[in-house]
RODO-2510 file (C-alpha; in nm, 4 decimals, decimal comma):
residues 460
     n   res          X          Y          Z
     1     x     0,4140    -1,5141     2,7802
     2     x     0,1453    -1,3039     2,9090
     3     x     0,1500    -0,9464     2,7210
     4     x     0,0618    -0,6944     3,0126
     5     x    -0,1313    -0,3963     2,9341
     6     x     0,1736    -0,1525     3,0290
     7     x     0,3667    -0,3065     2,7208
     8     x     0,1394    -0,0931     2,5105
     9     x     0,2071     0,2197     2,6898
    10     x     0,4964     0,4071     2,5600
    11     x     0,6714     0,7013     2,7092
    12     x     0,7143     1,0620     2,5508
    13     x     1,0448     1,0168     2,3981
    14     x     0,9237     0,6834     2,2378
    15     x     0,5912     0,8790     2,0908
    16     x     0,8221     1,1544     1,9474
    17     x     1,0524     0,9151     1,7746
    18     x     0,7428     0,7341     1,6346
    19     x     0,6012     1,0656     1,4825
    20     x     0,9582     1,1858     1,3699
    21     x     0,9805     0,8683     1,1540
    22     x     0,6127     0,8385     1,0436
    23     x     0,4894     1,2017     0,9639
    24     x     0,6938     1,2647     0,6641
    25     x     0,5670     0,9327     0,5157
    26     x     0,2185     1,0241     0,6400
    27     x     0,2430     1,3772     0,4764
    28     x     0,3662     1,2162     0,1522
    29     x     0,0632     0,9770     0,1384
    30     x    -0,1766     1,2680     0,2552
    31     x    -0,0545     1,4632    -0,0567
    32     x    -0,0871     1,1798    -0,2872
    33     x    -0,4303     1,0817    -0,1618
    34     x    -0,5289     1,4409    -0,1785
    35     x    -0,4072     1,4611    -0,5422
    36     x    -0,5919     1,1388    -0,6193
    37     x    -0,9203     1,2955    -0,4962
    38     x    -0,8628     1,5883    -0,7133
    39     x    -0,7768     1,3556    -1,0011
    40     x    -1,0908     1,1709    -0,9396
    41     x    -1,2603     1,4911    -0,9543
    42     x    -1,1324     1,5904    -1,2876
    43     x    -1,2326     1,2341    -1,4201
    44     x    -1,5473     1,2552    -1,2487
    45     x    -1,6550     1,5528    -1,4767
    46     x    -1,6372     1,2912    -1,7659
    47     x    -1,9388     1,0903    -1,5928
    48     x    -1,9998     0,7825    -1,4018
    49     x    -1,8614     0,5702    -1,6574
    50     x    -1,5310     0,7316    -1,6597
    51     x    -1,4626     0,7484    -1,3028
    52     x    -1,5898     0,3700    -1,2614
    53     x    -1,3574     0,2846    -1,5579
    54     x    -1,0391     0,4588    -1,3805
    55     x    -1,1410     0,3129    -1,0365
    56     x    -1,1535    -0,0305    -1,1859
    57     x    -0,8242    -0,0052    -1,3611
    58     x    -0,6791     0,1175    -1,0100
    59     x    -0,7925    -0,2005    -0,8713
    60     x    -0,5684    -0,3898    -1,1324
    61     x    -0,2796    -0,1478    -1,0859
    62     x    -0,3022    -0,1988    -0,7042
    63     x    -0,2755    -0,5806    -0,7390
    64     x     0,0628    -0,5632    -0,9093
    65     x     0,1945    -0,2653    -0,6937
    66     x     0,0988    -0,4413    -0,3602
    67     x     0,2527    -0,7721    -0,4911
    68     x     0,5814    -0,5883    -0,5590
    69     x     0,5713    -0,4000    -0,2556
    70     x     0,5652    -0,7384    -0,0769
    71     x     0,9003    -0,8139    -0,2257
    72     x     1,0504    -0,4782    -0,1737
    73     x     0,9104    -0,4695     0,2042
    74     x     1,1106    -0,8196     0,2505
    75     x     1,4263    -0,6513     0,0877
    76     x     1,3771    -0,3481     0,3044
    77     x     1,3506    -0,5741     0,6384
    78     x     1,6852    -0,6887     0,5438
    79     x     1,8093    -0,3381     0,4696
    80     x     1,6937    -0,2235     0,8020
    81     x     1,8303    -0,5189     0,9984
    82     x     2,1846    -0,4945     0,8073
    83     x     2,1916    -0,1190     0,8852
    84     x     2,1374    -0,2295     1,2549
    85     x     2,4253    -0,4720     1,2085
    86     x     2,6238    -0,1831     1,0334
    87     x     2,6769    -0,4103     0,7382
    88     x     2,6849    -0,1876     0,4306
    89     x     2,7707    -0,4311     0,1609
    90     x     2,4746    -0,6630     0,2429
    91     x     2,2600    -0,3423     0,2561
    92     x     2,3436    -0,2472    -0,1053
    93     x     2,3276    -0,6019    -0,2068
    94     x     1,9575    -0,6136    -0,0653
    95     x     1,8722    -0,3295    -0,2396
    96     x     1,9653    -0,4378    -0,6036
    97     x     1,7865    -0,7615    -0,5167
    98     x     1,4731    -0,5504    -0,5026
    99     x     1,5417    -0,3758    -0,8232
   100     x     1,6076    -0,6985    -1,0162
   101     x     1,3044    -0,8830    -0,9153
   102     x     1,0821    -0,5831    -0,9350
   103     x     1,2035    -0,5085    -1,2941
   104     x     1,1453    -0,8666    -1,3982
   105     x     0,7824    -0,8779    -1,2843
   106     x     0,6678    -0,5534    -1,3807
   107     x     0,7788    -0,6420    -1,7451
   108     x     0,6011    -0,9508    -1,7429
   109     x     0,2905    -0,7673    -1,6199
   110     x     0,3225    -0,4962    -1,8831
   111     x     0,3374    -0,7214    -2,1795
   112     x     0,0140    -0,9062    -2,0440
   113     x    -0,1652    -0,5759    -2,0021
   114     x    -0,0839    -0,4419    -2,3449
   115     x    -0,1958    -0,7639    -2,5241
   116     x    -0,5168    -0,8096    -2,3110
   117     x    -0,6084    -0,4887    -2,1741
   118     x    -0,9957    -0,5275    -2,2091
   119     x    -0,9632    -0,8791    -2,0849
   120     x    -0,8120    -0,7746    -1,7659
   121     x    -1,0786    -0,5056    -1,7112
   122     x    -1,3526    -0,7376    -1,7840
   123     x    -1,2678    -0,9647    -1,4521
   124     x    -1,4345    -0,6711    -1,2825
   125     x    -1,7164    -0,5562    -1,4858
   126     x    -1,9010    -0,6454    -1,7777
   127     x    -2,0295    -0,2876    -1,8341
   128     x    -1,9623    -0,1950    -2,2054
   129     x    -1,8811     0,1638    -2,1238
   130     x    -1,6605     0,1093    -1,8511
   131     x    -1,4834    -0,1803    -2,0570
   132     x    -1,4046     0,0820    -2,3428
   133     x    -1,2907     0,3705    -2,1206
   134     x    -1,0921     0,1112    -1,8842
   135     x    -0,9052    -0,0287    -2,2003
   136     x    -0,8226     0,3004    -2,3124
   137     x    -0,6798     0,4232    -1,9819
   138     x    -0,4773     0,0925    -1,9067
   139     x    -0,2951     0,0826    -2,2405
   140     x    -0,1432     0,4295    -2,1606
   141     x    -0,1066     0,4167    -1,7776
   142     x     0,0767     0,0882    -1,8053
   143     x     0,3917     0,2536    -1,8986
   144     x     0,4033     0,4492    -1,5571
   145     x     0,4358     0,0904    -1,3698
   146     x     0,8025     0,0511    -1,4418
   147     x     0,9333     0,3976    -1,3150
   148     x     0,6761     0,3965    -1,0332
   149     x     0,8045     0,0482    -0,9116
   150     x     1,1754     0,1731    -0,9438
   151     x     1,0768     0,4743    -0,7314
   152     x     0,9120     0,2465    -0,4866
   153     x     1,2337     0,0424    -0,4226
   154     x     1,4461     0,3593    -0,3992
   155     x     1,1844     0,5134    -0,1577
   156     x     1,1468     0,1882     0,0500
   157     x     1,5302     0,1589     0,1055
   158     x     1,5907     0,5052     0,1849
   159     x     1,2830     0,4882     0,4533
   160     x     1,4244     0,1736     0,6059
   161     x     1,7400     0,3352     0,7362
   162     x     1,5211     0,6348     0,8916
   163     x     1,5656     0,8809     0,5956
   164     x     1,1983     0,9887     0,5208
   165     x     1,2245     1,3531     0,4051
   166     x     1,3454     1,3245     0,0654
   167     x     1,0706     1,0901    -0,0460
   168     x     0,8264     1,3385     0,0934
   169     x     0,9779     1,6165    -0,1183
   170     x     0,9979     1,4191    -0,4385
   171     x     0,6272     1,3192    -0,3792
   172     x     0,5111     1,6713    -0,3559
   173     x     0,6708     1,7699    -0,6603
   174     x     0,5530     1,4589    -0,8608
   175     x     0,1935     1,5140    -0,7415
   176     x     0,1636     1,8743    -0,8264
   177     x     0,3172     1,7960    -1,1889
   178     x     0,0469     1,5398    -1,2099
   179     x    -0,2230     1,7628    -1,1101
   180     x    -0,1269     2,0347    -1,3503
   181     x    -0,0783     1,7853    -1,6318
   182     x    -0,4293     1,6171    -1,5475
   183     x    -0,5888     1,9706    -1,5830
   184     x    -0,4333     2,0350    -1,9286
   185     x    -0,4645     1,6805    -2,0823
   186     x    -0,8176     1,5777    -1,9479
   187     x    -0,9986     1,9099    -2,0442
   188     x    -0,7674     2,0418    -2,3184
   189     x    -0,6367     2,3658    -2,1827
   190     x    -0,3541     2,6076    -2,3232
   191     x    -0,3871     2,4667    -2,6527
   192     x    -0,3593     2,1002    -2,5971
   193     x    -0,6364     1,8581    -2,7257
   194     x    -0,9087     1,7441    -2,4731
   195     x    -0,8007     1,3687    -2,4001
   196     x    -1,0256     1,2678    -2,1245
   197     x    -0,9379     0,9338    -1,9702
   198     x    -0,6389     0,9157    -2,1947
   199     x    -0,5249     1,2430    -2,0860
   200     x    -0,5361     1,1446    -1,7222
   201     x    -0,3049     0,8325    -1,8129
   202     x    -0,0711     1,0277    -1,9914
   203     x    -0,0304     1,2882    -1,7087
   204     x     0,0422     0,9823    -1,4614
   205     x     0,3029     0,8427    -1,6906
   206     x     0,4951     1,1880    -1,7436
   207     x     0,4903     1,2091    -1,3539
   208     x     0,6301     0,8957    -1,2590
   209     x     0,9205     0,9233    -1,4924
   210     x     0,9990     1,2732    -1,3338
   211     x     0,9765     1,1102    -0,9862
   212     x     1,2266     0,8448    -1,0864
   213     x     1,4408     1,0938    -1,2305
   214     x     1,4405     1,2838    -0,9164
   215     x     1,4995     0,9653    -0,6853
   216     x     1,8026     0,8768    -0,8972
   217     x     1,9488     1,2185    -0,8528
   218     x     1,8890     1,1977    -0,4715
   219     x     2,0247     0,8709    -0,3769
   220     x     2,3404     0,9457    -0,5783
   221     x     2,4150     1,2009    -0,3207
   222     x     2,3438     0,9966    -0,0294
   223     x     2,5853     0,7520     0,1545
   224     x     2,3237     0,4716     0,1000
   225     x     2,1743     0,3231    -0,1358
   226     x     2,3552     0,4403    -0,4426
   227     x     2,1617     0,3262    -0,7662
   228     x     2,4715     0,2841    -0,9673
   229     x     2,7106     0,1429    -0,7011
   230     x     2,6654    -0,2213    -0,8092
   231     x     2,7767    -0,5066    -0,5857
   232     x     2,7916    -0,8801    -0,6380
   233     x     2,4574    -1,0536    -0,5594
   234     x     2,5286    -1,3734    -0,3599
   235     x     2,3152    -1,6817    -0,4018
   236     x     2,3311    -1,7080    -0,0275
   237     x     2,1547    -1,3647     0,0361
   238     x     1,9128    -1,4050    -0,2586
   239     x     1,8062    -1,7307    -0,1390
   240     x     1,7459    -1,5941     0,2397
   241     x     1,5393    -1,2919     0,0802
   242     x     1,3296    -1,4989    -0,1594
   243     x     1,2342    -1,7471     0,1259
   244     x     1,0924    -1,4323     0,3188
   245     x     0,9892    -1,2543     0,0069
   246     x     0,7810    -1,5180    -0,1775
   247     x     0,5289    -1,5526     0,1127
   248     x     0,5139    -1,1735     0,1355
   249     x     0,4632    -1,1300    -0,2340
   250     x     0,1990    -1,3887    -0,2458
   251     x     0,0327    -1,2647     0,0477
   252     x     0,0216    -0,8957    -0,1238
   253     x    -0,1001    -1,0523    -0,4635
   254     x    -0,3632    -1,2895    -0,2931
   255     x    -0,4703    -1,0233    -0,0692
   256     x    -0,5060    -0,7315    -0,3444
   257     x    -0,6564    -0,9922    -0,5767
   258     x    -0,9171    -1,0454    -0,2915
   259     x    -0,9797    -0,6796    -0,2425
   260     x    -1,0245    -0,6694    -0,6315
   261     x    -1,2700    -0,9735    -0,5859
   262     x    -1,4692    -0,8081    -0,3265
   263     x    -1,5039    -0,5005    -0,5639
   264     x    -1,6294    -0,7174    -0,8358
   265     x    -1,8993    -0,8469    -0,5910
   266     x    -2,0077    -0,5152    -0,4818
   267     x    -2,0382    -0,4249    -0,8620
   268     x    -2,3021    -0,6922    -0,8992
   269     x    -2,5284    -0,4363    -0,7533
   270     x    -2,5072    -0,1803    -1,0423
   271     x    -2,2535     0,0727    -1,2068
   272     x    -2,3647     0,3433    -0,9405
   273     x    -2,2420     0,0917    -0,6654
   274     x    -1,9201     0,0524    -0,8542
   275     x    -1,8486     0,4214    -0,8757
   276     x    -1,9872     0,5011    -0,5161
   277     x    -1,7403     0,2308    -0,3748
   278     x    -1,4523     0,3891    -0,5931
   279     x    -1,5208     0,7403    -0,4506
   280     x    -1,5518     0,6087    -0,0907
   281     x    -1,1899     0,4294    -0,1412
   282     x    -1,0418     0,7494    -0,2760
   283     x    -1,1693     0,9419     0,0142
   284     x    -1,0634     0,6651     0,2617
   285     x    -0,7161     0,6758     0,1212
   286     x    -0,6594     1,0293     0,2769
   287     x    -0,7225     0,8722     0,6135
   288     x    -0,5368     0,5632     0,5491
   289     x    -0,2061     0,7483     0,5692
   290     x    -0,1583     0,6131     0,9249
   291     x    -0,0922     0,2594     0,7841
   292     x     0,1880     0,3640     0,5975
   293     x     0,3209     0,5749     0,8704
   294     x     0,3114     0,2906     1,1152
   295     x     0,4723     0,0626     0,8866
   296     x     0,8022     0,2425     0,8372
   297     x     0,7960     0,3278     1,2186
   298     x     0,7857    -0,0601     1,2799
   299     x     1,0670    -0,1187     1,0361
   300     x     1,2791     0,1509     1,2051
   301     x     1,1931     0,0562     1,5610
   302     x     1,1726    -0,2973     1,5335
   303     x     1,3647    -0,4447     1,2431
   304     x     1,6686    -0,2183     1,3262
   305     x     1,6652    -0,3309     1,6906
   306     x     1,6349    -0,6942     1,5706
   307     x     1,9302    -0,6620     1,3413
   308     x     2,1314    -0,4901     1,6173
   309     x     2,0414    -0,8043     1,8330
   310     x     1,8643    -0,5980     2,0894
   311     x     1,5764    -0,8214     2,1018
   312     x     1,4120    -0,7049     2,4301
   313     x     1,4118    -0,3561     2,3209
   314     x     1,2573    -0,4743     1,9645
   315     x     0,9740    -0,6480     2,1664
   316     x     0,8956    -0,3617     2,3783
   317     x     0,8854    -0,1294     2,0755
   318     x     0,6566    -0,3705     1,8931
   319     x     0,3875    -0,3769     2,1627
   320     x     0,4238     0,0119     2,2340
   321     x     0,3227     0,0593     1,8713
   322     x     0,0166    -0,1404     1,8894
   323     x    -0,0978     0,0698     2,1716
   324     x    -0,0190     0,4184     2,0149
   325     x    -0,1577     0,2995     1,6645
   326     x    -0,4787     0,2096     1,8245
   327     x    -0,4934     0,5642     1,9916
   328     x    -0,4189     0,7446     1,6546
   329     x    -0,6515     0,5133     1,4872
   330     x    -0,9399     0,6351     1,7134
   331     x    -0,8548     1,0009     1,6150
   332     x    -0,8315     0,9221     1,2511
   333     x    -1,1663     0,7034     1,2449
   334     x    -1,3434     1,0203     1,3931
   335     x    -1,2036     1,2345     1,1118
   336     x    -1,2909     0,9708     0,8480
   337     x    -1,6411     0,9664     0,9802
   338     x    -1,6794     1,3384     1,0202
   339     x    -1,5420     1,3757     0,6378
   340     x    -1,8531     1,1655     0,4883
   341     x    -2,0581     1,4894     0,5584
   342     x    -1,8490     1,6965     0,3233
   343     x    -1,5984     1,5280     0,0994
   344     x    -1,8462     1,3052    -0,1182
   345     x    -2,0738     1,5818    -0,1879
   346     x    -1,7944     1,7543    -0,3930
   347     x    -1,8471     1,4827    -0,6661
   348     x    -2,0683     1,5387    -0,9714
   349     x    -2,2317     1,2034    -0,9422
   350     x    -2,5923     1,0584    -0,9167
   351     x    -2,7638     1,0438    -0,5881
   352     x    -2,7565     0,6508    -0,5610
   353     x    -2,3965     0,6828    -0,6182
   354     x    -2,3683     0,9492    -0,3628
   355     x    -2,5537     0,7656    -0,1078
   356     x    -2,3172     0,4346    -0,1555
   357     x    -1,9981     0,6684    -0,1075
   358     x    -2,1376     0,8375     0,2034
   359     x    -2,2455     0,5196     0,3700
   360     x    -1,9062     0,3236     0,3230
   361     x    -1,7053     0,6048     0,4391
   362     x    -1,8979     0,6195     0,7696
   363     x    -1,8674     0,2425     0,8131
   364     x    -1,4977     0,2388     0,7301
   365     x    -1,4618     0,5361     1,0150
   366     x    -1,6329     0,2955     1,2527
   367     x    -1,4122    -0,0017     1,1704
   368     x    -1,0951     0,1986     1,1442
   369     x    -0,9187     0,1279     1,4706
   370     x    -0,9862    -0,2390     1,3817
   371     x    -0,8050    -0,2141     1,0716
   372     x    -0,5181    -0,0250     1,2377
   373     x    -0,4702    -0,2803     1,5218
   374     x    -0,4727    -0,5848     1,2885
   375     x    -0,2452    -0,4076     1,0398
   376     x     0,0041    -0,3177     1,3189
   377     x     0,0057    -0,6952     1,4204
   378     x     0,0894    -0,7750     1,0530
   379     x     0,3734    -0,5013     1,0526
   380     x     0,5175    -0,6665     1,3498
   381     x     0,5111    -1,0153     1,2001
   382     x     0,6935    -0,8786     0,8846
   383     x     0,9437    -0,6811     1,0829
   384     x     1,0815    -1,0171     1,2158
   385     x     1,0581    -1,2137     0,8976
   386     x     0,7675    -1,4337     1,0363
   387     x     0,6158    -1,4277     0,6739
   388     x     0,4220    -1,7417     0,7135
   389     x     0,2197    -1,6231     0,9908
   390     x     0,1698    -1,2905     0,8111
   391     x     0,0280    -1,4661     0,5127
   392     x    -0,2157    -1,6731     0,7413
   393     x    -0,3490    -1,3686     0,9278
   394     x    -0,3685    -1,1624     0,6140
   395     x    -0,4686    -1,3065     0,2748
   396     x    -0,5104    -1,6433     0,3933
   397     x    -0,8103    -1,5095     0,6352
   398     x    -0,9744    -1,3166     0,3721
   399     x    -0,9911    -1,6220     0,1481
   400     x    -1,1186    -1,8576     0,4095
   401     x    -1,3778    -1,6023     0,5613
   402     x    -1,4409    -1,2896     0,4022
   403     x    -1,4654    -1,3469     0,0210
   404     x    -1,6781    -1,6824     0,0596
   405     x    -1,9061    -1,4992     0,2800
   406     x    -1,9407    -1,1961     0,0393
   407     x    -1,9719    -1,4346    -0,2747
   408     x    -2,2716    -1,5953    -0,1154
   409     x    -2,4395    -1,2867    -0,0394
   410     x    -2,3501    -1,1198    -0,3796
   411     x    -2,4625    -1,4096    -0,5886
   412     x    -2,7471    -1,5747    -0,3854
   413     x    -2,9179    -1,2950    -0,2027
   414     x    -3,0670    -0,9352    -0,2776
   415     x    -2,8887    -0,7691     0,0214
   416     x    -2,8116    -0,4113    -0,0927
   417     x    -2,4358    -0,3322    -0,1328
   418     x    -2,4301    -0,1142     0,2190
   419     x    -2,5367    -0,4030     0,4159
   420     x    -2,2876    -0,6439     0,2193
   421     x    -2,0224    -0,4036     0,3135
   422     x    -2,1080    -0,3930     0,6892
   423     x    -2,1094    -0,7875     0,6910
   424     x    -1,7777    -0,7943     0,4980
   425     x    -1,6154    -0,5762     0,7610
   426     x    -1,7533    -0,7720     1,0583
   427     x    -1,5187    -1,0606     0,9942
   428     x    -1,2479    -0,8298     1,0679
   429     x    -1,2926    -0,8724     1,4371
   430     x    -1,2259    -1,2232     1,4261
   431     x    -0,9108    -1,1469     1,2167
   432     x    -0,8022    -0,9021     1,4922
   433     x    -0,8102    -1,1800     1,7582
   434     x    -0,6229    -1,4165     1,5494
   435     x    -0,3439    -1,1788     1,4487
   436     x    -0,3342    -1,0945     1,8214
   437     x    -0,2594    -1,4622     1,8890
   438     x    -0,0051    -1,4937     1,6254
   439     x     0,2159    -1,1956     1,7603
   440     x     0,1926    -1,3082     2,1243
   441     x     0,3555    -1,6420     2,0173
   442     x     0,6514    -1,4138     1,9280
   443     x     0,7979    -1,6315     1,6537
   444     x     0,8948    -1,2778     1,4887
   445     x     1,1267    -1,2018     1,7498
   446     x     1,4412    -1,3097     1,5246
   447     x     1,7633    -1,1552     1,4086
   448     x     1,7848    -1,2116     1,0456
   449     x     2,1532    -1,1228     1,0065
   450     x     2,3239    -1,3724     1,2541
   451     x     2,2960    -1,6666     1,0498
   452     x     2,4905    -1,5183     0,7650
   453     x     2,8469    -1,6174     0,7395
   454     x     3,0007    -1,3095     0,5915
   455     x     2,8298    -1,1088     0,8894
   456     x     3,0087    -1,3147     1,1310
   457     x     3,3346    -1,2502     0,9610
   458     x     3,2709    -0,8903     0,9466
   459     x     3,2244    -0,8841     1,3198
   460     x     2,8526    -0,7367     1,2743
***
């Protein structure tokens, strides 16, 4: 059916609902991103190689985290839809599935990272100094992955049923602790030894375990989910979730591996290009908080409506979220562009590194509304369980168009990193049109709970 312009326009009540759901998570992400900026500044005092090493390891971390986040997101979609269908047992079962799968994956990755830390970092750079710092950092920070992923599972389940304040409070406490520990352990204050990048890694590990402890305490005071309230995991629901989760997991892994590969291509232009790009990404994270806010808003306003079998309302909400997301993206994009005149200059780096950071932040500011529109279409596809389309428009598009283009530029031309980055972002225009086409087909407009026999017996 033809999507009319009015479908992208919501009323005042709708906007208030979106902001009520999204703002707590956006604030949480803002706090985390701001602290990451401070952390980078602290590590940056150790020199370009140190900040390049931490930035490189963070690319590794993001690959596994985003992959698991894809699995958790699939489980959260079922949690949200079962919440809409008022089936508490299946909600809890979906939550336990997310914990189990995440645990198995993190353990596997942790073992590999402990055995081959330098080899993992070597994929992204051949610089010996960055390799040395990166391996030191990875061997310690890897122990933060398991508590971080468990916290991710719990927080995602809580948010999927519209409870967003507790994760915000917990994150505030965790990032404050992380910042204080960074100050103490990186530079050696209050009688502690100066540990450099090892101190930054140790601070992260301690903060992540504290965060998990707080989540366990909080969720056991809530009606759902309860970490220690175990229910039987049925083969039927496990199969259903895995069929949706595997494409989403693959998408997140392939997409983040693609981002890491692009990072590698940009790094061919020198260590200063690596450091400048890492700084730009850290600054950009402050403004990319809108994405997580709109993601949870889509889960609540689309997935829950689908689970309650209010398909027309779910469709209307989905298109309104696109319009509202683009409006907010224009505001955030202007803010990101303006920040390029201030934030990069607080780093103690070389002039070449600074130039790269400033230019990339400005480019991202100009393309921000395109990123947001494309991401919102992705959230809609995911909300209804159309994971195959989500896989095609996201990581599929990246590996078929974006990566081959930048590979050719990186290894067969002398084009500088700034022009490389502009050409890379131009492919997002095509991606935007393709993602709109997939959403317009409305294969995502599905109630995932109706085919479950137990749901029918329970009269959900």
